[in-house]
PQR file of N, CA, C, O and H, with PARSE charges and radii, in Angstrom:
ATOM      1  N   MET A   1      63.782  96.415  16.895 -0.4000 1.5000
ATOM      2  CA  MET A   1      65.073  96.754  17.358 -0.0000 2.0000
ATOM      3  C   MET A   1      65.355  98.168  17.095  0.5500 1.7000
ATOM      4  O   MET A   1      65.983  98.811  17.936 -0.5500 1.4000
ATOM      5  N   LEU A   2      64.936  98.733  15.971 -0.4000 1.5000
ATOM      6  CA  LEU A   2      65.237 100.150  15.680 -0.0000 2.0000
ATOM      7  C   LEU A   2      64.603 101.068  16.730  0.5500 1.7000
ATOM      8  O   LEU A   2      65.221 102.039  17.165 -0.5500 1.4000
ATOM      9  H   LEU A   2      64.426  98.210  15.288  0.4000 1.0000
ATOM     10  N   ARG A   3      63.375 100.756  17.132 -0.4000 1.5000
ATOM     11  CA  ARG A   3      62.763 101.567  18.189 -0.0000 2.0000
ATOM     12  C   ARG A   3      63.608 101.543  19.487  0.5500 1.7000
ATOM     13  O   ARG A   3      63.712 102.551  20.185 -0.5500 1.4000
ATOM     14  H   ARG A   3      62.873  99.966  16.779  0.4000 1.0000
ATOM     15  N   LEU A   4      64.194 100.395  19.789 -0.4000 1.5000
ATOM     16  CA  LEU A   4      65.017 100.337  21.048 -0.0000 2.0000
ATOM     17  C   LEU A   4      66.303 101.140  20.880  0.5500 1.7000
ATOM     18  O   LEU A   4      66.754 101.812  21.808 -0.5500 1.4000
ATOM     19  H   LEU A   4      64.109  99.576  19.222  0.4000 1.0000
ATOM     20  N   VAL A   5      66.892 101.063  19.676 -0.4000 1.5000
ATOM     21  CA  VAL A   5      68.087 101.828  19.436 -0.0000 2.0000
ATOM     22  C   VAL A   5      67.739 103.317  19.514  0.5500 1.7000
ATOM     23  O   VAL A   5      68.541 104.084  20.046 -0.5500 1.4000
ATOM     24  H   VAL A   5      66.526 100.517  18.922  0.4000 1.0000
ATOM     25  N   ALA A   6      66.589 103.762  19.012 -0.4000 1.5000
ATOM     26  CA  ALA A   6      66.223 105.130  18.994 -0.0000 2.0000
ATOM     27  C   ALA A   6      65.873 105.604  20.439  0.5500 1.7000
ATOM     28  O   ALA A   6      65.896 106.801  20.726 -0.5500 1.4000
ATOM     29  H   ALA A   6      65.937 103.139  18.579  0.4000 1.0000
ATOM     30  N   LYS A   7      65.576 104.718  21.261 -0.4000 1.5000
ATOM     31  CA  LYS A   7      65.286 105.098  22.735 -0.0000 2.0000
ATOM     32  C   LYS A   7      66.577 105.294  23.435  0.5500 1.7000
ATOM     33  O   LYS A   7      66.572 105.848  24.534 -0.5500 1.4000
ATOM     34  H   LYS A   7      65.556 103.746  21.028  0.4000 1.0000
ATOM     35  N   GLY A   8      67.699 104.883  22.889 -0.4000 1.5000
ATOM     36  CA  GLY A   8      68.961 105.104  23.480 -0.0000 2.0000
ATOM     37  C   GLY A   8      69.475 103.775  24.230  0.5500 1.7000
ATOM     38  O   GLY A   8      70.499 103.830  24.910 -0.5500 1.4000
ATOM     39  H   GLY A   8      67.704 104.433  21.996  0.4000 1.0000
ATOM     40  N   LEU A   9      68.816 102.695  24.105 -0.4000 1.5000
ATOM     41  CA  LEU A   9      69.277 101.456  24.782 -0.0000 2.0000
ATOM     42  C   LEU A   9      70.599 101.016  24.201  0.5500 1.7000
ATOM     43  O   LEU A   9      70.850 101.117  23.000 -0.5500 1.4000
ATOM     44  H   LEU A   9      67.984 102.651  23.552  0.4000 1.0000
ATOM     45  N   SER A  10      71.442 100.520  25.100 -0.4000 1.5000
ATOM     46  CA  SER A  10      72.727  99.923  24.639 -0.0000 2.0000
ATOM     47  C   SER A  10      72.444  98.581  23.983  0.5500 1.7000
ATOM     48  O   SER A  10      71.357  98.025  24.136 -0.5500 1.4000
ATOM     49  H   SER A  10      71.239 100.438  26.076  0.4000 1.0000
ATOM     50  N   TYR A  11      73.433  98.058  23.245 -0.4000 1.5000
ATOM     51  CA  TYR A  11      73.337  96.748  22.648 -0.0000 2.0000
ATOM     52  C   TYR A  11      72.971  95.684  23.661  0.5500 1.7000
ATOM     53  O   TYR A  11      72.136  94.812  23.423 -0.5500 1.4000
ATOM     54  H   TYR A  11      74.316  98.510  23.121  0.4000 1.0000
ATOM     55  N   LYS A  12      73.659  95.798  24.847 -0.4000 1.5000
ATOM     56  CA  LYS A  12      73.415  94.831  25.895 -0.0000 2.0000
ATOM     57  C   LYS A  12      71.994  94.895  26.381  0.5500 1.7000
ATOM     58  O   LYS A  12      71.345  93.865  26.564 -0.5500 1.4000
ATOM     59  H   LYS A  12      74.338  96.506  25.041  0.4000 1.0000
ATOM     60  N   GLN A  13      71.485  96.150  26.602 -0.4000 1.5000
ATOM     61  CA  GLN A  13      70.034  96.313  27.054 -0.0000 2.0000
ATOM     62  C   GLN A  13      69.073  95.735  26.013  0.5500 1.7000
ATOM     63  O   GLN A  13      68.099  95.072  26.371 -0.5500 1.4000
ATOM     64  H   GLN A  13      72.013  96.987  26.454  0.4000 1.0000
ATOM     65  N   ILE A  14      69.342  95.982  24.724 -0.4000 1.5000
ATOM     66  CA  ILE A  14      68.452  95.478  23.641 -0.0000 2.0000
ATOM     67  C   ILE A  14      68.514  93.932  23.693  0.5500 1.7000
ATOM     68  O   ILE A  14      67.487  93.254  23.643 -0.5500 1.4000
ATOM     69  H   ILE A  14      70.133  96.520  24.433  0.4000 1.0000
ATOM     70  N   ALA A  15      69.704  93.418  23.793 -0.4000 1.5000
ATOM     71  CA  ALA A  15      69.845  91.901  23.769 -0.0000 2.0000
ATOM     72  C   ALA A  15      69.111  91.304  24.979  0.5500 1.7000
ATOM     73  O   ALA A  15      68.462  90.271  24.815 -0.5500 1.4000
ATOM     74  H   ALA A  15      70.538  93.969  23.834  0.4000 1.0000
ATOM     75  N   GLU A  16      69.171  91.863  26.127 -0.4000 1.5000
ATOM     76  CA  GLU A  16      68.463  91.388  27.272 -0.0000 2.0000
ATOM     77  C   GLU A  16      66.957  91.453  27.063  0.5500 1.7000
ATOM     78  O   GLU A  16      66.224  90.520  27.390 -0.5500 1.4000
ATOM     79  H   GLU A  16      69.698  92.702  26.261  0.4000 1.0000
ATOM     80  N   ARG A  17      66.517  92.570  26.515 -0.4000 1.5000
ATOM     81  CA  ARG A  17      65.033  92.767  26.309 -0.0000 2.0000
ATOM     82  C   ARG A  17      64.525  91.754  25.275  0.5500 1.7000
ATOM     83  O   ARG A  17      63.427  91.216  25.422 -0.5500 1.4000
ATOM     84  H   ARG A  17      67.112  93.328  26.250  0.4000 1.0000
ATOM     85  N   LEU A  18      65.311  91.497  24.245 -0.4000 1.5000
ATOM     86  CA  LEU A  18      64.826  90.700  23.107 -0.0000 2.0000
ATOM     87  C   LEU A  18      65.262  89.214  23.331  0.5500 1.7000
ATOM     88  O   LEU A  18      64.917  88.367  22.507 -0.5500 1.4000
ATOM     89  H   LEU A  18      66.202  91.934  24.126  0.4000 1.0000
ATOM     90  N   VAL A  19      65.971  88.894  24.365 -0.4000 1.5000
ATOM     91  CA  VAL A  19      66.490  87.577  24.681 -0.0000 2.0000
ATOM     92  C   VAL A  19      67.314  87.007  23.536  0.5500 1.7000
ATOM     93  O   VAL A  19      67.137  85.871  23.097 -0.5500 1.4000
ATOM     94  H   VAL A  19      66.251  89.582  25.034  0.4000 1.0000
ATOM     95  N   ILE A  20      68.214  87.850  23.085 -0.4000 1.5000
ATOM     96  CA  ILE A  20      69.165  87.429  21.984 -0.0000 2.0000
ATOM     97  C   ILE A  20      70.590  87.884  22.478  0.5500 1.7000
ATOM     98  O   ILE A  20      70.731  88.610  23.463 -0.5500 1.4000
ATOM     99  H   ILE A  20      68.358  88.773  23.442  0.4000 1.0000
ATOM    100  N   SER A  21      71.555  87.440  21.779 -0.4000 1.5000
ATOM    101  CA  SER A  21      72.959  87.742  22.146 -0.0000 2.0000
ATOM    102  C   SER A  21      73.297  89.212  21.775  0.5500 1.7000
ATOM    103  O   SER A  21      72.716  89.780  20.850 -0.5500 1.4000
ATOM    104  H   SER A  21      71.441  86.851  20.979  0.4000 1.0000
ATOM    105  N   HIS A  22      74.197  89.772  22.480 -0.4000 1.5000
ATOM    106  CA  HIS A  22      74.815  91.104  22.186 -0.0000 2.0000
ATOM    107  C   HIS A  22      75.300  91.162  20.761  0.5500 1.7000
ATOM    108  O   HIS A  22      75.103  92.147  20.050 -0.5500 1.4000
ATOM    109  H   HIS A  22      74.669  89.311  23.231  0.4000 1.0000
ATOM    110  N   ARG A  23      75.953  90.056  20.354 -0.4000 1.5000
ATOM    111  CA  ARG A  23      76.520  90.012  18.986 -0.0000 2.0000
ATOM    112  C   ARG A  23      75.455  90.014  17.940  0.5500 1.7000
ATOM    113  O   ARG A  23      75.647  90.587  16.868 -0.5500 1.4000
ATOM    114  H   ARG A  23      76.113  89.256  20.932  0.4000 1.0000
ATOM    115  N   THR A  24      74.310  89.376  18.219 -0.4000 1.5000
ATOM    116  CA  THR A  24      73.235  89.365  17.248 -0.0000 2.0000
ATOM    117  C   THR A  24      72.628  90.739  17.075  0.5500 1.7000
ATOM    118  O   THR A  24      72.247  91.141  15.976 -0.5500 1.4000
ATOM    119  H   THR A  24      74.155  88.910  19.091  0.4000 1.0000
ATOM    120  N   VAL A  25      72.547  91.452  18.193 -0.4000 1.5000
ATOM    121  CA  VAL A  25      72.131  92.895  18.088 -0.0000 2.0000
ATOM    122  C   VAL A  25      73.075  93.723  17.245  0.5500 1.7000
ATOM    123  O   VAL A  25      72.615  94.489  16.397 -0.5500 1.4000
ATOM    124  H   VAL A  25      72.856  91.125  19.086  0.4000 1.0000
ATOM    125  N   GLN A  26      74.379  93.600  17.443 -0.4000 1.5000
ATOM    126  CA  GLN A  26      75.361  94.284  16.659 -0.0000 2.0000
ATOM    127  C   GLN A  26      75.163  93.939  15.146  0.5500 1.7000
ATOM    128  O   GLN A  26      75.157  94.796  14.262 -0.5500 1.4000
ATOM    129  H   GLN A  26      74.752  92.977  18.131  0.4000 1.0000
ATOM    130  N   ASN A  27      75.010  92.660  14.946 -0.4000 1.5000
ATOM    131  CA  ASN A  27      74.829  92.249  13.512 -0.0000 2.0000
ATOM    132  C   ASN A  27      73.584  92.818  12.867  0.5500 1.7000
ATOM    133  O   ASN A  27      73.617  93.207  11.700 -0.5500 1.4000
ATOM    134  H   ASN A  27      75.015  91.964  15.664  0.4000 1.0000
ATOM    135  N   HIS A  28      72.531  92.874  13.572 -0.4000 1.5000
ATOM    136  CA  HIS A  28      71.238  93.409  13.054 -0.0000 2.0000
ATOM    137  C   HIS A  28      71.438  94.910  12.828  0.5500 1.7000
ATOM    138  O   HIS A  28      70.964  95.416  11.811 -0.5500 1.4000
ATOM    139  H   HIS A  28      72.504  92.558  14.521  0.4000 1.0000
ATOM    140  N   VAL A  29      72.087  95.625  13.681 -0.4000 1.5000
ATOM    141  CA  VAL A  29      72.307  97.097  13.509 -0.0000 2.0000
ATOM    142  C   VAL A  29      73.136  97.385  12.387  0.5500 1.7000
ATOM    143  O   VAL A  29      72.881  98.319  11.627 -0.5500 1.4000
ATOM    144  H   VAL A  29      72.473  95.214  14.507  0.4000 1.0000
ATOM    145  N   GLN A  30      74.180  96.581  12.235 -0.4000 1.5000
ATOM    146  CA  GLN A  30      75.100  96.765  11.064 -0.0000 2.0000
ATOM    147  C   GLN A  30      74.418  96.499   9.805  0.5500 1.7000
ATOM    148  O   GLN A  30      74.597  97.240   8.839 -0.5500 1.4000
ATOM    149  H   GLN A  30      74.387  95.822  12.853  0.4000 1.0000
ATOM    150  N   ASN A  31      73.603  95.427   9.754 -0.4000 1.5000
ATOM    151  CA  ASN A  31      72.828  95.166   8.550 -0.0000 2.0000
ATOM    152  C   ASN A  31      71.837  96.248   8.207  0.5500 1.7000
ATOM    153  O   ASN A  31      71.628  96.593   7.044 -0.5500 1.4000
ATOM    154  H   ASN A  31      73.458  94.825  10.539  0.4000 1.0000
ATOM    155  N   THR A  32      71.209  96.794   9.294 -0.4000 1.5000
ATOM    156  CA  THR A  32      70.243  97.890   9.049 -0.0000 2.0000
ATOM    157  C   THR A  32      70.922  99.091   8.554  0.5500 1.7000
ATOM    158  O   THR A  32      70.408  99.754   7.653 -0.5500 1.4000
ATOM    159  H   THR A  32      71.379  96.514  10.239  0.4000 1.0000
ATOM    160  N   LEU A  33      72.096  99.430   9.107 -0.4000 1.5000
ATOM    161  CA  LEU A  33      72.820 100.566   8.651 -0.0000 2.0000
ATOM    162  C   LEU A  33      73.146 100.420   7.102  0.5500 1.7000
ATOM    163  O   LEU A  33      72.996 101.368   6.332 -0.5500 1.4000
ATOM    164  H   LEU A  33      72.514  98.891   9.838  0.4000 1.0000
ATOM    165  N   GLY A  34      73.597  99.186   6.699 -0.4000 1.5000
ATOM    166  CA  GLY A  34      73.914  99.018   5.306 -0.0000 2.0000
ATOM    167  C   GLY A  34      72.691  99.160   4.375  0.5500 1.7000
ATOM    168  O   GLY A  34      72.769  99.763   3.305 -0.5500 1.4000
ATOM    169  H   GLY A  34      73.719  98.416   7.324  0.4000 1.0000
ATOM    170  N   LYS A  35      71.566  98.584   4.819 -0.4000 1.5000
ATOM    171  CA  LYS A  35      70.383  98.662   3.993 -0.0000 2.0000
ATOM    172  C   LYS A  35      69.807 100.063   3.884  0.5500 1.7000
ATOM    173  O   LYS A  35      69.222 100.419   2.861 -0.5500 1.4000
ATOM    174  H   LYS A  35      71.503  98.093   5.689  0.4000 1.0000
ATOM    175  N   LEU A  36      69.967 100.848   4.920 -0.4000 1.5000
ATOM    176  CA  LEU A  36      69.491 102.238   4.842 -0.0000 2.0000
ATOM    177  C   LEU A  36      70.563 103.168   4.348  0.5500 1.7000
ATOM    178  O   LEU A  36      70.333 104.372   4.239 -0.5500 1.4000
ATOM    179  H   LEU A  36      70.442 100.558   5.751  0.4000 1.0000
ATOM    180  N   GLN A  37      71.719 102.649   4.049 -0.4000 1.5000
ATOM    181  CA  GLN A  37      72.893 103.449   3.586 -0.0000 2.0000
ATOM    182  C   GLN A  37      73.250 104.569   4.539  0.5500 1.7000
ATOM    183  O   GLN A  37      73.471 105.715   4.146 -0.5500 1.4000
ATOM    184  H   GLN A  37      71.906 101.670   4.137  0.4000 1.0000
ATOM    185  N   LEU A  38      73.298 104.183   5.846 -0.4000 1.5000
ATOM    186  CA  LEU A  38      73.678 105.092   6.960 -0.0000 2.0000
ATOM    187  C   LEU A  38      75.066 104.616   7.384  0.5500 1.7000
ATOM    188  O   LEU A  38      75.500 103.509   7.067 -0.5500 1.4000
ATOM    189  H   LEU A  38      73.118 103.252   6.165  0.4000 1.0000
ATOM    190  N   HIS A  39      75.757 105.527   8.133 -0.4000 1.5000
ATOM    191  CA  HIS A  39      77.167 105.273   8.461 -0.0000 2.0000
ATOM    192  C   HIS A  39      77.412 104.819   9.891  0.5500 1.7000
ATOM    193  O   HIS A  39      78.368 104.107  10.197 -0.5500 1.4000
ATOM    194  H   HIS A  39      75.404 106.426   8.391  0.4000 1.0000
ATOM    195  N   ASN A  40      76.523 105.254  10.732 -0.4000 1.5000
ATOM    196  CA  ASN A  40      76.762 104.925  12.204 -0.0000 2.0000
ATOM    197  C   ASN A  40      75.443 104.952  12.968  0.5500 1.7000
ATOM    198  O   ASN A  40      74.377 105.251  12.429 -0.5500 1.4000
ATOM    199  H   ASN A  40      75.746 105.833  10.483  0.4000 1.0000
ATOM    200  N   ARG A  41      75.573 104.616  14.281 -0.4000 1.5000
ATOM    201  CA  ARG A  41      74.411 104.489  15.129 -0.0000 2.0000
ATOM    202  C   ARG A  41      73.690 105.873  15.273  0.5500 1.7000
ATOM    203  O   ARG A  41      72.461 105.938  15.300 -0.5500 1.4000
ATOM    204  H   ARG A  41      76.438 104.373  14.720  0.4000 1.0000
ATOM    205  N   VAL A  42      74.440 106.902  15.357 -0.4000 1.5000
ATOM    206  CA  VAL A  42      73.865 108.248  15.478 -0.0000 2.0000
ATOM    207  C   VAL A  42      72.951 108.558  14.250  0.5500 1.7000
ATOM    208  O   VAL A  42      71.860 109.097  14.439 -0.5500 1.4000
ATOM    209  H   VAL A  42      75.438 106.849  15.334  0.4000 1.0000
ATOM    210  N   GLU A  43      73.358 108.242  13.051 -0.4000 1.5000
ATOM    211  CA  GLU A  43      72.517 108.457  11.904 -0.0000 2.0000
ATOM    212  C   GLU A  43      71.308 107.560  11.931  0.5500 1.7000
ATOM    213  O   GLU A  43      70.236 107.952  11.471 -0.5500 1.4000
ATOM    214  H   GLU A  43      74.244 107.805  12.898  0.4000 1.0000
ATOM    215  N   LEU A  44      71.454 106.383  12.452 -0.4000 1.5000
ATOM    216  CA  LEU A  44      70.365 105.445  12.611 -0.0000 2.0000
ATOM    217  C   LEU A  44      69.278 106.000  13.621  0.5500 1.7000
ATOM    218  O   LEU A  44      68.071 105.930  13.394 -0.5500 1.4000
ATOM    219  H   LEU A  44      72.325 106.064  12.826  0.4000 1.0000
ATOM    220  N   VAL A  45      69.805 106.532  14.703 -0.4000 1.5000
ATOM    221  CA  VAL A  45      68.838 107.112  15.741 -0.0000 2.0000
ATOM    222  C   VAL A  45      68.109 108.322  15.052  0.5500 1.7000
ATOM    223  O   VAL A  45      66.899 108.476  15.214 -0.5500 1.4000
ATOM    224  H   VAL A  45      70.786 106.589  14.887  0.4000 1.0000
ATOM    225  N   ARG A  46      68.822 109.135  14.321 -0.4000 1.5000
ATOM    226  CA  ARG A  46      68.187 110.295  13.724 -0.0000 2.0000
ATOM    227  C   ARG A  46      67.095 109.832  12.712  0.5500 1.7000
ATOM    228  O   ARG A  46      65.986 110.362  12.657 -0.5500 1.4000
ATOM    229  H   ARG A  46      69.806 109.010  14.189  0.4000 1.0000
ATOM    230  N   TYR A  47      67.482 108.835  11.939 -0.4000 1.5000
ATOM    231  CA  TYR A  47      66.530 108.213  10.978 -0.0000 2.0000
ATOM    232  C   TYR A  47      65.271 107.787  11.631  0.5500 1.7000
ATOM    233  O   TYR A  47      64.168 108.067  11.162 -0.5500 1.4000
ATOM    234  H   TYR A  47      68.383 108.404  11.983  0.4000 1.0000
ATOM    235  N   ALA A  48      65.455 107.071  12.779 -0.4000 1.5000
ATOM    236  CA  ALA A  48      64.257 106.591  13.515 -0.0000 2.0000
ATOM    237  C   ALA A  48      63.455 107.703  14.112  0.5500 1.7000
ATOM    238  O   ALA A  48      62.225 107.684  14.063 -0.5500 1.4000
ATOM    239  H   ALA A  48      66.351 106.844  13.160  0.4000 1.0000
ATOM    240  N   ILE A  49      64.100 108.633  14.652 -0.4000 1.5000
ATOM    241  CA  ILE A  49      63.338 109.782  15.266 -0.0000 2.0000
ATOM    242  C   ILE A  49      62.594 110.589  14.246  0.5500 1.7000
ATOM    243  O   ILE A  49      61.484 111.055  14.503 -0.5500 1.4000
ATOM    244  H   ILE A  49      65.099 108.649  14.692  0.4000 1.0000
ATOM    245  N   GLU A  50      63.214 110.768  13.042 -0.4000 1.5000
ATOM    246  CA  GLU A  50      62.418 111.537  12.035 -0.0000 2.0000
ATOM    247  C   GLU A  50      61.226 110.790  11.507  0.5500 1.7000
ATOM    248  O   GLU A  50      60.331 111.380  10.901 -0.5500 1.4000
ATOM    249  H   GLU A  50      64.116 110.389  12.833  0.4000 1.0000
ATOM    250  N   ARG A  51      61.206 109.508  11.728 -0.4000 1.5000
ATOM    251  CA  ARG A  51      60.060 108.681  11.321 -0.0000 2.0000
ATOM    252  C   ARG A  51      59.094 108.309  12.551  0.5500 1.7000
ATOM    253  O   ARG A  51      58.152 107.526  12.430 -0.5500 1.4000
ATOM    254  H   ARG A  51      61.933 109.028  12.220  0.4000 1.0000
ATOM    255  N   GLY A  52      59.417 108.927  13.685 -0.4000 1.5000
ATOM    256  CA  GLY A  52      58.500 108.798  14.822 -0.0000 2.0000
ATOM    257  C   GLY A  52      58.687 107.369  15.511  0.5500 1.7000
ATOM    258  O   GLY A  52      57.765 106.910  16.185 -0.5500 1.4000
ATOM    259  H   GLY A  52      60.182 109.564  13.783  0.4000 1.0000
ATOM    260  N   LEU A  53      59.755 106.740  15.359 -0.4000 1.5000
ATOM    261  CA  LEU A  53      59.995 105.388  15.940 -0.0000 2.0000
ATOM    262  C   LEU A  53      60.496 105.385  17.343  0.5500 1.7000
ATOM    263  O   LEU A  53      60.649 104.329  17.957 -0.5500 1.4000
ATOM    264  H   LEU A  53      60.504 107.112  14.811  0.4000 1.0000
ATOM    265  N   ASP A  54      60.759 106.581  17.869 -0.4000 1.5000
ATOM    266  CA  ASP A  54      61.321 106.712  19.238 -0.0000 2.0000
ATOM    267  C   ASP A  54      60.280 106.768  20.336  0.5500 1.7000
ATOM    268  O   ASP A  54      60.591 106.693  21.525 -0.5500 1.4000
ATOM    269  H   ASP A  54      60.635 107.439  17.370  0.4000 1.0000
ATOM    270  N   ASP A  55      59.012 106.904  19.896 -0.4000 1.5000
ATOM    271  CA  ASP A  55      57.980 107.123  20.938 -0.0000 2.0000
ATOM    272  C   ASP A  55      57.153 105.881  21.318  0.5500 1.7000
ATOM    273  O   ASP A  55      56.349 105.926  22.248 -0.5500 1.4000
ATOM    274  H   ASP A  55      58.760 106.965  18.930  0.4000 1.0000
ATOM    275  N   ALA A  56      57.347 104.844  20.634 -0.4000 1.5000
ATOM    276  CA  ALA A  56      56.529 103.638  20.786 -0.0000 2.0000
ATOM    277  C   ALA A  56      57.057 102.743  21.946  0.5500 1.7000
ATOM    278  O   ALA A  56      56.489 101.685  22.218 -0.5500 1.4000
ATOM    279  H   ALA A  56      58.001 104.807  19.878  0.4000 1.0000
TER
END
């Protein structure tokens, strides 16, 4: 999911691709933000790009 966020996909697009609900995507992103001690989706994208997760 982090790769998809890093590619700039919306929650809806991610949900459709993974065949899960929009709300489930939101929950996963929020949980990931908390675990990585990040504050928003922009920081999450930057985190993913710095680790090369945007190119796969």
